[in-house]
N, C-alpha and C positions, 0 to 999 in steps of 0.2 A: 504494500500500500504506500502511496506517495502522498506526502503532506503538501497541500496546496499553499501557495504564498498568502500572506495576509492581505495583499491587494486583491487577489482573486476571491478570497472569502468575503471581503468587503463588497465586491461587486455582486456576489451571490446574495448577501444579506440585503443590500439595497434593492435589488430586483424583487426579492421575495417580500420585502416590506411594502413596496409599492403595490404589489398584488394584494397583500393583506389589507392595506389602506383602501384600495378600490372595492374590495369585497365588504369591508366594514361600512363604507359609505353607501353601499347598495343593499345593506342588510335590513331585516325587520327591526333589529335593535335600533338602528339609526332612525328609521321611520317612526318608531315609538318615541324616541327622544324628541324629534321635531314635533310630533303630535302633542307631547306633554308640554312643551314650551308654548305652542299655540293655544292649548286649552287654558293654561295659566294666564296668558295674555288676554284671552277673551273674558276672563273673570276679573280683569283689572289688576292682576298681580304681575310683579316683575322679577319673580324668582321661581326656580324649579329645581327639585332635587332628583337626580337620576342615579339609578343603581344598575350595575351589570353583575350578573351572578358569578362569572368565572374568569374573565380575561382582563388583566391590567393593561395589556397592550392596546386593546380595543378602546378602553376608557381614555388612554393617553392620546389616541388618534382623534377621538371625539373632542377631547379638550383642545387639541391643537386647531381643529377645524372651527370650533366655536370661537376661539380667541381670534382667529383670522377674520371672522365675520363680525367682530365688535362686541362679543359677549364676554363677560367676566366668568370664567369657569375655573373653580378651585376644586382640586382633587381631594377626596377624603383620605384620612390616614390609612384606611384599608387598601386604597388604590383602586377600589371597585365602585366608587361613586363620585359624582360631581355635584357641586352646588353651582347653579348657573343663574346669573343675574344679567338684566338688560336695562 
């Protein structure tokens, strides 16, 4: 077995992360997050708490996308939840 270079492994990781991000943003979990924000806004509220059952990486992706779109998104200590404000 041959050990791949660090640069090669970085390329693999980056490629797979982009696939994971695309899948996360097309998932039911992301749709539910958006619906949760919309429902709170329709009730006159400016905060939503979101929980994901298993994946810290998915939560980090959601946090990044929310922040890129002007939301304040703070990750919970567990890494599995977000407090989102607008």
